N, C-alpha and C positions, 0 to 999 in steps of 0.2 A: 503494501500501500504507498509505504515510503518511496519507494522509487517511483511511482506511477504521481503521486504528488511532484516531485522533480522534475521529471519527463513534461507535465503538463503546465510545469512554473517556465521551464523551458521553453518552451513551445510559443506561448502567450510572449515570453520576453523576446523571441526573437519574430514575430507579428510584430511586436511594437516597433521593433528597429526598423524593419521594413516599410511602414506606416510613416516613419518618421522622414525615413530616408526618400521615399515618394514626396513629400510633403515637400522637403528642401529642395527636391529637382523640381518641382512644379511652381515654387515661391521664384526659383533661379530662372527657370522659364518665362515666366509671366514678368519679370525684373527686365528681363530681356527684351521683352516684346513691347512692354511699355517704352523701355528707352528707343527701340526703333523707330513706335511709332511716335515720337518726338518728331526725330529727322524725317521721317514721311512727311510731316507735318511742316517744317521746316523747309523742304524740299517743294512741298506741292505735288508729293506724288501722289494724286488722288486715287490712282487704281490699286497701289498697294492698299490705300486707307479703305477704298471703299471693297476690298476684298476681307479686311480687318473688321471693319463695323459690320456686329449685327444686321439684320435688315428690321429688326425691332428698337434698335438702339435710339436712345435719346440723348441729348446735348443738350447741358443746360448750363448758361452763359450769363452775365450780366446785364445782357438785354434780350433773353429771352431763353426760350425751352423749345426743341425741336426735333426731327428725327433727321434719319442717315442722308437721303438725296439730299435735304439743305445743306446739311453740315459739306456734303463732298462739294455741292455747287458753290456753296460760300470761299471754301477753300480754294478749288478750281477758277474762281472769277477773282480771286484777292480781298475778296469783300472782308476778311480777316486772314490777314498770313500770321501765321503763328512761325517768328524770325527764330526764336531761340529760347527756350527752357532752359534755363540753372536750375537744375535739381538738387535740394541741399537736404533733401530725406526721403527715403521710401522705407514706408511699410507695409507688409503683405499681411495677409490671411486667409489661407487657403479654408475654405467652408466643407467643402468635399474635392473628390476627385473632376469635377466638371463646373466647378464655380469659385471664383477668387474674386476679391477686392483685394486694389492695390489704392494706397495714398502716398503722393507727391506732395511736398512743401517747394516749390518753386517760386521762381523769380521770369516771369513771362515778360519776353519784348516781342512787340505785337504791331503790327501793322492794322488799325481797324478802318476801313476806308483810307481816307488820306493821313489820316494821324498815327504817329507812331506813340504809342505807351509802353510803360513798365509797371507792372502788377505785381505782388506778391500773392499768392494763390496756395491752399489747400486744395489738390486735387483728387477725388475720387475716380475710379475706374474700375467698373465691374468687367470682370471675364468671365463668358459662359463657353462649356466644349462644347462642342456641336458635329457631330462626324469626325471625328479625332482631333477639329481643329480648333484654336481658341478665338471666337469672339468678342469685340469689345462692343458691350450690351450697355454703359452706361459712361459718360462722362461729364462729371458736375465740377465747375470752376466754383469754386467758394472763395472770395476775396477779403485777405488777410489785415487786418486793421495796421498792422505792423511793416515797415519797410527792413529789407533785410540789406 
């Protein structure tokens, strides 16, 4: 009976280590995907962004909330040009193997219409996995009151 308890304990310890390793792998994958997204936004690479954005994605900005098609059109037309996101902090929470929330504390240099602006934001990104691909389902900009 004592051997059985040891074997079961070792099994659960092993499973726990596998789950932690998988979670760390997902965190790294999403962190890299988020960094790539900021670069695609700076480069106005709307083809890559359209591929990344979930069809039902929502984008919450200081000026309103809209869906994927409008966000891609705004980036393509230059209505908003995300020139540079200086990322100061990244936090990732893996909810399960198909849902991840990432928070970026950034200073964003953007051109909004003819005006160039710099603002500090906490950006929330929600990723969902569909058909073995990560999709950005939500991108919310929350303006911070302090400048970095």
